[in-house]
C-alpha atoms as one frame of an Amber mdcrd trajectory, in Angstrom:
protein
 135.362   9.693  65.603 134.948  10.480  69.293 136.310   7.749  71.593 134.327
   7.203  74.786 134.883   5.510  78.143 132.024   4.739  80.535 132.385   4.117
  84.266 129.353   2.999  86.245 129.834   3.666  89.954 127.658   1.353  92.017
 128.334  -0.862  95.010 125.417  -3.140  94.128 126.190  -3.132  90.414 129.813
  -4.075  91.029 128.667  -7.077  93.081 126.129  -8.151  90.442 123.187  -7.431
  92.757 121.807  -4.647  90.514 121.712  -4.571  86.726 123.531  -1.565  85.279
 121.140   0.434  83.121 122.904   3.815  83.029 126.166   2.618  81.469 124.547
   0.711  78.575 122.232   3.677  77.942 125.227   6.005  77.593 126.813   3.564
  75.129 123.575   3.390  73.129 123.090   7.163  72.947 126.668   7.995  71.958
 126.733   5.201  69.361 123.764   6.878  67.650 126.070   9.879  67.164 128.733
   7.690  65.566 130.921   7.823  68.680 132.833   4.680  69.623 132.799   3.328
  73.163 136.276   1.893  73.787 135.947   0.784  77.428 133.261   0.275  80.058
 133.457  -0.871  83.652 131.388  -1.096  86.815 133.231  -0.164  90.003 132.109
   0.130  93.634 131.766   3.487  95.333 135.442   3.540  96.302 137.238   6.797
  95.549 140.633   5.212  94.856 139.135   2.730  92.360 137.201   5.466  90.563
 140.328   7.642  90.369 142.363   4.717  89.009 139.853   4.052  86.208 139.578
   7.749  85.314 143.368   7.995  85.044 143.588   4.758  83.050 140.920   5.831
  80.562 142.408   9.320  80.110 146.128   8.530  80.141 146.440   4.947  78.873
 143.366   4.319  76.714 143.312   8.000  75.695 139.581   8.338  75.180 138.211
  11.752  74.249 135.490  11.729  76.893 134.744   9.677  80.005 131.184   9.577
  81.270 130.639   8.378  84.822 127.183   7.407  86.014 126.300   7.201  89.684
 127.804   8.329  92.957 126.921  12.030  92.659 124.330  12.343  95.412 124.394
  12.942  99.159 124.846   9.368 100.378 128.001   8.879 102.454 129.523   6.565
  99.803 128.761   8.913  96.868 132.337   9.969  96.037 132.400  10.221  92.244
 132.795  14.042  92.267 135.666  13.821  94.756 137.407  11.189  92.618 136.949
  13.325  89.521 138.246  16.471  91.211 141.300  14.550  92.408 142.362  13.620
  88.849 141.354  16.516  86.590 143.792  19.294  85.700 141.162  21.884  84.787
 137.489  22.255  85.635 134.695  22.592  83.067 131.976  23.900  85.395 129.556
  24.992  82.685 128.737  21.382  81.824 127.537  20.429  85.314 125.865  23.826
  85.689 123.914  23.249  82.466 122.809  19.798  83.605 121.583  21.132  86.944
 119.911  24.185  85.400 117.972  22.154  82.856 117.205  19.372  85.336 115.741
  21.917  87.767 112.995  22.510  85.181 112.021  18.856  85.670 112.562  18.310
  89.414 113.701  20.450  92.344 115.810  17.475  93.480 118.272  18.365  90.710
 119.842  20.882  93.082 121.078  17.908  95.108 123.406  16.734  92.341 127.089
  17.148  93.124 128.193  16.216  89.591 131.313  17.893  88.212 133.118  17.973
  84.878 136.743  18.596  84.087 139.678  17.978  81.794 142.605  15.631  82.275
 145.120  16.051  79.476 143.013  15.847  76.323 140.167  13.922  77.971 136.912
  15.465  79.127 135.429  13.771  82.227 131.728  14.249  82.996 129.746  12.956
  85.972 126.174  11.927  85.134 123.400  10.826  87.496 122.937   7.144  88.284
 119.356   6.811  87.084 118.711   5.994  83.412 116.150   8.825  83.264 118.716
  11.289  84.621 121.398   9.982  82.233 119.157  10.455  79.194 117.983  13.917
  80.234 121.452  15.194  81.066 122.954  13.853  77.842 120.155  15.562  75.932
 121.119  18.853  77.586 124.889  18.650  77.042 125.597  16.594  73.916 124.718
  19.375  71.451 127.696  21.417  72.676 130.126  18.617  73.484 131.285  17.826
  69.957 132.686  21.324  69.615 134.323  21.223  73.044 135.951  17.875  72.275
 137.169  19.174  68.904 138.769  22.175  70.612 140.312  19.998  73.327 141.805
  17.694  70.679 143.081  20.662  68.631 140.828  19.789  65.682 139.265  23.201
  65.066 140.295  26.433  63.503 139.145  29.864  64.552 135.451  29.537  65.363
 134.995  33.301  65.069 135.550  32.879  61.335 132.897  30.179  61.003 129.256
  31.137  61.239 127.089  28.036  61.395 124.849  28.980  64.305 125.703  25.875
  66.318 129.084  26.407  67.927 131.038  25.971  64.665 131.019  22.165  64.673
 127.891  21.648  62.597 127.004  18.675  64.833 124.676  20.161  67.452 121.415
  19.379  65.730 122.565  15.806  65.085 123.334  15.203  68.776 120.013  16.553
  69.995 118.010  14.572  67.447 119.837  11.311  68.284 118.704  11.481  71.905
 115.081  12.353  71.201 114.562   9.286  69.031
């Protein structure tokens, strides 16, 4: 079972002025895949606090994937990508590229996303938009391939070249896509 951490980055949400919709939506979508959300938190747009939670979730809680939502735009306090880049050991640029590419088919504003993705130890960290609509769309684009990537990161796969399933050797891609569309 994939273990998940969710970090909502929002000044207003952290003060209780705005209801967090993105974080609970992530939890709902991944639970439909049978993934277990271990930890969730709402933090203000403070780089040091975001970094601390990313490190805690990766190193101490040891989740397989951390999804952040919010703080990826152009506003002066949008620092989620900087916090992520400060703590990851390796980048996974294809994930953010895929989200932007597919989102551009919906809105030209997608080019304004500064979301990044990377790996810290055996944890994949992915920045998602702050809006529930953006969260749902981006998860729909990336979840079909994530199961395989997480399996590889955790050392749970053999040689994929020997397996021909048509879906990245995990056999889970169709399940992920169908869970989101429901």
